N, C-alpha and C positions, 0 to 999 in steps of 0.2 A: 573547567568543570569536568569531574569524572564522566566517563560514559555510563549510561544505564546498562543494566544486565541484557545480554543478547537474547531477546525472546525467541528468536528463530531457533536457537540451538538448546536452550535450557530446558525445554519440555518436549522432547522428541516425540511425536506421534500425536500431539495436541493440536486441535483445530483452533487457530488462532483468529480472533475478532479484531479487526482494524477499523475503527469508525473513521470515516472521512470527515475532517473538520470544515470542509467546504460547506457543509449543511448545518454546522453549528451557529451558535449566536456569536457574531463577531464582537458584539458590544460586551460579551461576557464570557470570552473565550477561555480563560484560565478556570473560571467556575464550571463551565460546561465540560471542558476537557478533564478536569480533576474529577468531577462527578463520574464521568464515563469510565475512568480508569480505576476508580475505587472498587473494592470487591463488593460483590452483591451481598455477601455476609455482613457488610458494613453500610448497608443501603445505598451502595453505589451501583453503576451499571455493569460492572465485571468484565469489561473488555481488556484487551492485552496490550494494545499499542494504539497510536494515533497515525493516521494516514493523512499526509499533507500534499494536497493536490496543487502543484505549482504550474501555471500557465502563463505565457507570454504574449498571448493575443495574436500570435503568428502560427505557430504549430498547432495550437488548439485556439478556437474562436471565443476566448474568453480571457480576463486579466485577473488573476487571483492574488497570491501571497508570495512573500519572499523570505528571505533569511531571518529578517527581524521578527516574524511571527514565530518561527522556531525558537529563536532566543528568548522571546518573551514567555513562551510556553515553559521552557526549561528553567527560567528564572523562578516561576512559581511552581513548577512540578519538575524537580531536578532528577527525578527517576523516570520520567516519561521517555518511553522509546518512540522518536519520531521517525517514521517511515516516509521520506520525501519522494514524491513521484513527478519527475521532471518532465513535463510536457512542453518542451522548450526546443527553438531551432539549435542551440548551441549548448549542449549540457555541460560540455568541458568547462565552461566559463563559471559555472555554478556549483561545482563539487566543493571547492575549498570554502567559499563563503557559507554554505550550508554546514560543512563539517566545522568551521569556527563557531557557527551559531548553536552547535549542539546536536546536530542530526545524527542519528545512528545508523541510517541506512539511506542510499540514494538509488532510485531506478530511473533508468533513461530509456529512450526508444530505438529499437532497431531499425526504424524508418529513417532515423537521423544518423546513427552511427552503425557501421558495419564492420566486419572482419576483424583485422588486427586492431584498428582504431577502438573497436568496442572492447576487446581484451585490454587494451591498454588504459582505457578508462576504468575498467573493473579493478585493474591493479591499483590505479590512482585513488579509488575509493578505499581499497584496503590500506593503502599506505597512509591515508588520512584517518585511519581508525574506524571507518565505516564498512558495513557489508554492502554488496552490490547486487542491483537487479536489472534485468533486461525486460523491456515490455514490447509487446506487439498489439497493433490495432486489429479490429475484426477483419479487414480484408487481407491482412498480411499473412502469408504462409507460414506454418510453423518451421520448416526447414531452415528459414532465415535466421532464427533464433538458435535453433539446435546446433547449428555449425559452430557457435561459440558458447553454448551453455555452460560447458565445463569450467569457465572462467568466473561464473557468477554463483551467488549463493541462492538467488530467487529469480523464477520466471513469472512475470505478470501478464495475464492474458485478459485484454480489454473486452468486456461484454456489452459495451455500448462504444459509439464513436467519441472521443475526447471532446470535452466542453462545458458540459453542465450537468449538475445532479438532477435525479428525477426522471432520467431517461428509462425507456422499457428494455429489459434484459433481452438478449439476443442468444437464445438457446443453441443456435447453430455453432456457436464457437466452443461448445463442450467436446466436440470432436477433437479439436485442437488440444483442448486441455488433456484429453485421453493420451493422445499421440505424445504430447510433452511429458507427462507424468510417466508413461511407459520407457521413455528414453533416458530421463534423468534420475530415475530410481527415487528411493526415499531419502536420500542424503540432502537433496535441495528441496526448498520451498516452492510451491505452486500457488500463485495468488491470482485472484479474479477480482474485477473492480467494474461495477456498472449494473445497476438495476437489480442487484441480489437483495432477496427478502425472505422472510420466513416461509413463504410458499414455495419458492424454487430452490432453497438452499440444499435441500436434501439431494436433489439432482445434481448440484455443484459439488457437494462432498463426495458423492458417489463417483464422479468423473475424475477424482483425484486432487481436488483444491484442498489445501490445508490453510491457507490464509485468505479470509473473506473480508472485503472491503464493502462497507456499507455506509451510505450517508443519509439519505431521506428516510430510509427504513428505520433509522435509529433516531435521528435529531428531530423528525417530524413529530415524534411521540412526546408525551409529557414526561418529566424526568422519572416519575414513579413507575412507568410502563417500560422504561429502557432496558432494564436488566433482564425482563421477559423476553424482549426482542434478541438481546444478545445470546441468551440461552438457547432460543429457538434456531439462530442462526448457526450456533456451534453443533447442536444436535444432540 
């Protein structure tokens, strides 16, 4: 199956909205995902890509979804850009299965992979036809990521501790966002995940975020209200 267009690079400067399907209806996933990606001019949600939160029950205290979910989404939505966030103990095990399933991007955690190993996994993502991201949890200093950020296409700053959707946003992480944005410039994407909603999205964007993950803020609303949430997050 051909890769979808690279949403990270095809519209420079655009703030991208990445609904996390962790809060979508698992019994109607293709329908929920298809609606949120449909342009608002066509009565859809108007989002840009899908964020796929993968947890193994060890690195993060939840057990979520695997490559089959991505494969199923791509069967129904061949143009969907699936941004896979690997909250797992051994991300190297999962890069090829997700690439084969149709993922366009994989992010893994600096808490599990550092230094040259992180660079090697970024190159592995690229060799598999995906873009690569590196994530840091709220307690992790930004320097750990910045030492290897040049090898990656995106840096993800967690604004909650990984595990469950619906947690409260931690505004103290915005200082790390500012530091990372200043160091990586405008050539790379900076993403945030956790508790972002229309009330705090302006602060997030002002700090330098240009890819906003939202779960409950979007999928807890009726379908007819989701486009307004996406527009408010985008600003």
